C-alpha positions in Angstrom: 25.4 -64.6 -54.4 22.5 -66.8 -53.0 18.7 -66.2 -53.5 18.4 -64.6 -50.1 20.7 -61.5 -51.3 18.9 -61.2 -54.6 15.7 -61.2 -52.9 16.9 -58.3 -50.3 18.4 -56.2 -52.6 15.6 -56.6 -55.6 12.6 -54.0 -55.5 9.6 -55.7 -54.9 7.6 -54.5 -58.0 4.2 -55.7 -56.7 4.4 -54.0 -53.7 5.3 -50.8 -55.3 2.3 -50.9 -57.9 -0.1 -52.0 -55.2 -3.4 -50.1 -54.9 -2.5 -49.6 -51.5 0.6 -48.1 -51.8 -0.2 -45.4 -54.5 -3.5 -44.2 -52.1 -0.9 -43.9 -49.2 1.8 -42.1 -51.2 -1.3 -40.0 -52.8 -2.6 -39.1 -49.2 0.9 -38.2 -48.2 1.2 -35.8 -51.1 -2.7 -34.4 -50.7 -2.1 -33.6 -46.7 1.1 -31.4 -47.3 -0.6 -29.5 -50.1 -3.5 -29.1 -48.1 -1.4 -28.2 -45.1 0.6 -25.5 -47.4 -2.7 -24.3 -48.9 -4.2 -24.2 -45.3 -1.3 -21.9 -44.4 -2.1 -19.3 -47.2 -6.0 -19.4 -46.7 -5.4 -18.7 -43.1 -3.2 -16.0 -44.0 -5.7 -14.6 -46.0 -8.5 -15.0 -43.7 -6.6 -13.3 -41.1 -6.3 -10.1 -43.7 -9.7 -10.5 -44.3 -10.9 -10.3 -40.8 -8.9 -7.0 -40.1 -10.8 -5.4 -43.1 -14.0 -6.3 -41.6 -12.8 -4.8 -38.3 -11.8 -1.4 -39.9 -15.2 1.1 -40.7 -18.4 2.4 -39.3 -19.1 -0.6 -37.1 -16.3 0.0 -35.0 -16.5 3.8 -34.5 -17.2 3.7 -30.9 -14.6 0.9 -30.2 -10.6 1.8 -29.4 -8.7 -0.6 -31.7 -7.6 -2.7 -28.3 -11.7 -3.9 -28.0 -10.9 -5.7 -31.8 -9.2 -8.4 -32.8 -6.9 -6.3 -35.2 -3.8 -6.8 -33.0 -4.3 -10.5 -32.6 -4.8 -10.9 -36.3 -1.6 -8.9 -37.0 0.6 -11.0 -34.6 -0.6 -13.9 -36.3 0.2 -12.3 -39.7 3.7 -11.5 -38.7 4.2 -14.8 -37.3 3.3 -16.6 -40.3 5.3 -14.3 -42.7 8.5 -14.8 -40.4 8.3 -18.8 -40.7 7.5 -18.6 -44.4 10.8 -16.3 -44.9 12.7 -18.4 -42.7 11.8 -21.5 -44.4 12.8 -20.6 -48.0 15.6 -22.2 -49.3 17.0 -18.8 -50.3 15.1 -16.1 -48.6 16.7 -13.3 -50.4 15.7 -14.1 -53.5 12.4 -16.1 -53.3 8.8 -14.9 -52.0 6.3 -17.1 -50.5 3.0 -17.3 -51.2 1.9 -15.1 -48.0 4.4 -12.5 -48.7 3.1 -12.8 -52.6 -0.6 -12.1 -51.4 0.6 -9.7 -48.5 2.1 -7.2 -51.6 -0.4 -7.9 -53.8 -3.3 -6.9 -51.9 -1.3 -4.0 -50.8 -2.1 -4.7 -47.1 0.4 -1.7 -45.7 -0.7 0.6 -48.4 -4.1 -0.3 -47.0 -3.6 -0.1 -43.2 -1.5 3.3 -43.5 -4.2 5.0 -45.6 -7.1 3.8 -43.3 -4.7 5.1 -40.2 -4.4 8.7 -42.1 -7.8 9.2 -43.0 -8.7 8.2 -39.4 -11.0 5.2 -40.0 -12.1 3.5 -37.2 -11.4 1.8 -34.8 -9.5 4.7 -32.8 -5.9 3.7 -32.4 -5.6 2.0 -36.0 -2.6 4.0 -36.7 -0.6 2.7 -33.8 -1.0 -0.9 -34.2 0.0 -0.6 -37.6 3.2 1.4 -36.6 3.7 -1.4 -34.4 2.8 -3.9 -37.3 5.9 -2.0 -39.2 8.2 -2.2 -36.3 8.0 -5.7 -36.1 8.2 -6.7 -39.6 11.2 -4.1 -40.3 12.9 -6.0 -37.3 12.0 -9.4 -37.9 12.1 -10.0 -41.7 15.2 -10.0 -44.1 16.9 -7.1 -45.0 15.2 -7.6 -48.5 11.7 -6.8 -47.0 11.9 -3.1 -46.9 13.4 -2.8 -50.4 10.1 -3.7 -51.7 8.1 -0.8 -53.1 4.7 -2.1 -51.5 6.6 -1.9 -48.2 8.6 1.2 -48.3 6.2 3.2 -50.1 3.5 3.4 -47.4 6.2 3.5 -44.9 7.4 6.7 -46.3 4.2 8.0 -45.9 3.5 6.9 -42.6 6.7 8.7 -41.5 5.9 11.9 -43.4 2.2 12.2 -41.8 3.5 11.4 -38.1 6.1 13.6 -38.4 4.0 16.6 -39.0 1.1 15.3 -36.2 2.8 16.5 -32.7 -0.3 14.9 -31.2 0.4 11.6 -32.8 4.0 11.6 -32.1 3.6 12.5 -28.2 0.5 9.9 -27.9 2.5 7.0 -29.5 6.0 8.1 -28.9 7.2 4.7 -27.9 5.8 3.0 -30.7 7.4 6.0 -33.2 10.7 5.3 -31.5 10.6 1.6 -31.7 9.6 1.7 -35.3 12.7 4.2 -36.2 15.1 2.5 -34.3 14.5 -0.8 -35.8 15.0 0.9 -39.0 18.3 2.2 -38.3 19.3 -0.8 -37.0 18.4 -2.7 -40.2 20.6 -0.1 -42.2 23.7 -0.5 -39.8 23.9 -4.0 -40.8 22.6 -3.2 -44.3 23.6 0.6 -45.4 21.9 0.4 -48.9 18.7 0.8 -47.3 19.6 4.0 -46.7 19.1 5.1 -50.2 15.1 4.1 -49.7 15.0 7.0 -47.2 17.0 9.7 -48.7 15.2 11.9 -51.7 17.5 13.6 -54.3 16.5 15.9 -57.1 20.0 17.4 -58.0 21.4 19.6 -55.2 18.3 19.1 -53.1 18.1 16.3 -50.2 15.6 15.1 -48.0 15.7 12.7 -45.4 12.4 11.9 -43.5 14.3 9.1 -41.3 16.7 11.5 -39.8 14.4 14.8 -39.9 12.1 12.8 -37.2 14.8 11.3 -35.4 16.1 15.0 -34.8 12.6 15.4 -33.0 13.5 12.5 -30.0 17.0 13.7 -29.4 15.9 15.5 -26.4 13.8 12.9 -25.2 14.1 12.0 -21.4 14.7 8.1 -20.8 14.8 4.9 -22.9 13.1 7.1 -25.9 15.8 9.8 -26.2 18.6 7.2 -25.7 17.3 4.8 -28.7 16.8 8.1 -30.8 20.6 9.2 -30.2 21.9 5.4 -30.9 19.6 5.4 -33.8 21.3 8.4 -35.2 24.7 7.1 -34.5 23.9 4.0 -36.6 23.3 6.6 -39.6 26.8 7.6 -39.5 28.6 4.4 -39.6 29.0 3.9 -43.2 30.7 6.0 -45.8 27.7 6.8 -47.8 28.2 9.7 -50.0 24.5 10.7 -50.6 24.1 10.7 -47.1 27.2 12.8 -46.5 25.8 15.2 -49.2 22.5 15.2 -47.7 23.9 16.0 -44.0 26.4 18.9 -45.6 23.2 19.9 -47.5 21.0 20.7 -44.7 23.9 22.3 -42.5 23.5 19.6 -39.7 26.9 20.2 -38.2 26.1 23.8 -37.9 23.1 23.3 -36.5 24.5 20.9 -33.9 26.7 23.3 -32.8 24.5 26.4 -32.8 22.3 24.6 -30.7 25.1 23.6 -28.3 26.1 27.4 -28.3 22.4 28.5 -27.4 22.1 26.0 -24.9 25.2 27.5 -23.0 24.0 30.5 -22.9 21.2 29.4 -21.3 23.2 27.6 -18.7 22.6 28.9 -14.8 25.5 30.8 -13.2 24.4 30.9 -9.8 25.7 27.7 -8.1 22.8 26.7 -6.2 21.1 26.5 -9.6 23.9 24.3 -11.1 22.3 20.2 -10.5 20.8 17.2 -12.4 17.1 18.6 -12.6 18.1 21.9 -14.5 16.5 21.2 -18.1 19.8 23.3 -19.7 21.9 21.2 -17.9 20.4 18.0 -19.3 20.3 19.4 -22.9 23.7 20.6 -22.7 25.0 17.5 -21.5 22.9 15.1 -23.8 23.9 17.6 -27.1 27.7 17.5 -26.0 27.9 13.6 -25.4 25.8 13.2 -29.1 28.0 15.6 -30.6 31.3 13.8 -29.5 29.8 10.1 -30.5 29.0 11.5 -33.8 32.7 12.4 -34.2 34.1 9.2 -33.1 31.8 7.1 -35.0 31.5 9.1 -38.2 33.2 7.4 -41.0 32.4 10.5 -43.3 35.5 12.8 -43.4 33.9 16.0 -44.7 31.2 15.4 -41.9 33.7 15.4 -38.9 35.2 18.3 -40.5 32.4 20.4 -40.5 31.4 19.8 -37.1 35.1 20.3 -35.5 35.0 23.7 -37.6 31.8 24.8 -36.0 33.1 23.7 -32.6 36.3 25.9 -33.1 34.7 28.7 -34.8 31.6 29.0 -32.6 31.5 27.1 -29.3 35.0 27.7 -27.9 35.3 31.0 -28.7 32.0 31.6 -27.0 33.5 29.8 -23.8 36.5 32.2 -24.0 33.9 35.2 -24.1 32.5 34.4 -21.2 35.9 33.9 -19.3 36.9 37.0 -20.2 33.1 38.2 -19.4 33.2 37.0 -15.8 36.9 37.1 -15.0 36.1 39.5 -11.9 32.8 38.2 -11.0 34.0 35.1 -8.9 30.5 33.2 -8.6 29.9 33.3 -12.4 33.4 32.3 -13.1 33.2 29.4 -10.8 30.2 28.1 -13.0 31.7 28.7 -16.2 34.9 26.6 -14.6 32.4 24.1 -13.8 31.3 23.4 -17.2 34.8 23.4 -18.8 35.8 20.9 -16.1 32.6 19.0 -17.2 33.7 18.8 -20.5 37.1 18.3 -20.2 36.3 15.1 -17.7 33.7 13.8 -20.2 35.9 13.9 -23.3 37.0 10.4 -24.9 37.3 11.3 -28.5 41.0 11.9 -29.8 39.7 14.6 -32.0 38.0 16.6 -29.1 40.9 16.1 -27.1 43.2 17.6 -29.4 40.8 20.7 -30.3 40.2 21.4 -26.4 43.7 21.4 -25.2 44.7 23.3 -28.4 42.1 26.2 -27.8 42.7 26.2 -23.8 46.4 27.5 -25.0 45.3 29.3 -27.9 46.5 33.3 -27.3 43.8 35.8 -27.5 43.9 39.6 -26.6 42.6 40.4 -23.2 41.8 44.0 -22.5 42.1 43.6 -18.9 45.9 43.1 -18.6 46.6 44.8 -22.1 48.2 41.6 -23.5 47.7 38.4 -25.1 47.2 35.5 -22.9 45.4 32.4 -22.9 43.0 30.5 -20.9 45.7 28.2 -19.3 47.2 31.3 -17.9 44.8 32.9 -16.9 43.6 29.8 -15.0 46.9 29.5 -13.3 47.0 33.2 -12.2 43.6 32.7 -10.6 45.2 30.0 -8.8 48.3 31.7 -7.7 46.5 35.3 -6.8 43.6 34.0 -4.8 43.4 31.9 -1.4 43.8 28.0 -2.5 41.0 26.9 -0.4 38.2 28.4 -2.3 35.7 26.4 -4.2 36.9 28.1 -7.5 40.6 27.4 -6.7 39.3 23.8 -6.2 37.9 23.8 -9.7 40.8 25.2 -11.2 42.7 22.6 -9.6 40.8 19.8 -11.3 40.7 21.7 -14.4 44.7 21.4 -14.1 44.6 17.7 -12.9 42.4 16.9 -16.0 44.7 18.3 -18.4 47.7 16.5 -17.3 46.0 13.1 -16.5 43.4 12.7 -19.1 45.0 14.9 -22.1 48.3 14.7 -21.1 49.6 13.7 -24.8 48.5 17.0 -26.0 48.8 18.8 -23.1 52.6 18.3 -22.3 53.3 19.7 -26.2 51.6 23.0 -25.3 52.8 23.0 -21.8 56.3 23.0 -21.9 56.9 26.0 -24.0 54.1 27.5 -21.7 56.1 27.3 -18.7 59.5 28.6 -20.3 57.1 31.8 -21.3 56.2 32.2 -17.9 59.8 31.4 -16.6 61.6 33.7 -19.2 58.8 36.2 -18.2 59.5 36.1 -14.4 63.3 36.5 -15.2 62.6 39.3 -17.0 60.8 41.0 -14.3 63.8 40.0 -11.8 66.2 41.6 -14.2 63.9 44.9 -14.3 64.0 45.3 -10.9 67.5 44.3 -10.4 68.4 46.9 -12.9 65.8 49.6 -11.4 67.7 49.0 -8.0 71.1 49.2 -9.4 69.9 52.7 -10.9 68.3 53.8 -7.5 71.4 52.7 -6.1 73.8 54.5 -8.4 71.8 57.4 -8.2 72.0 57.9 -4.4 75.7 57.3 -4.7 76.3 60.3 -6.8 74.3 62.6 -4.7 76.2 61.8 -2.0 79.8 62.1 -3.3 78.4 65.4 -4.5 77.5 66.4 -1.1 80.6 65.3 0.2 82.6 67.6 -2.4 
């Protein structure tokens, strides 16, 4: 090995130990340290500026006229950046987050908002601040006591204030949606929002969502989607809460109440009718919950109440208006709508079974079922009427969309109708023979 090779592989101690080199290394260390410290210092300054902007000096200001929203955005960005750069962001906590939690920043914001400390509108930027953090931070963020305690306080307060819920609806539903979306990925977070004391259960998150079920547009859609997220995982404590609060009964009772309010005049049946919008919304929500719910006890409870209350109500309505063509047509239209919109297997089986289930109908003084009443209505009335058209649509929907369950009921039902028809023909034939024999005996007697 030559001297050049030795020189290239050897360490230059003179250079390494030179004053200039040591100075450069120290400068680089100080630069990184200063850069890191400056981030924490900057984060602290943003929070101090938020605190300074809240108070009597802002009494005539709206929060939009202050720098509070700007400072909040900067704090969010710094927390997210820090969170994503940690080697193990679930286990570790950065300097900015430590300061954020130690100073109880969220506690202070929520308390100031509830006490209505100026500026006006502080509560809505606090809600938005929470919403963005819940959406963008990892799931460990919500499990911290100094995060979820003020969050629960905020939700409880807002849920009881109709003016706040109405004024800041879009911000509130964003927050609820972001929380539920996080729960759908990490279901253990749901534990935070359920209070359990023996046989008593409470879930402010779910209760607040219920207030937005019938909201129009994006708000309503987000509320119903958020609610479905909570049913996706088999969570025993949530199942216990749902059963405890009798939510399945509430759902079906509301469906029955709205069904009773549906218009019976044909010219009132349109998309602008409030009752119709509420009915279609709730019917769709119930089916979606059944489809996505992984807790059998909840599914069973909903289906039991549908059978026991709602389907019986339809039968009673159908019997009540059987001889009133316009009202009967309205009920038939609603029945067709439900059959045409059903996608859930459990719902399909339930509705088909109900249509073929026998019941006592005093008008005929015998047992019948809804299918027979629909068919009799088709056979005994003019075919070109709108009622006949709706009835034919119902039959068509049963045969096409729900054929797997309809066929099993339809075959014995047709046999019964055929047998009844044959019996009627035999009785008629027997009566004719009796009449002929009677006449023949009278004729013979006269001849004699």
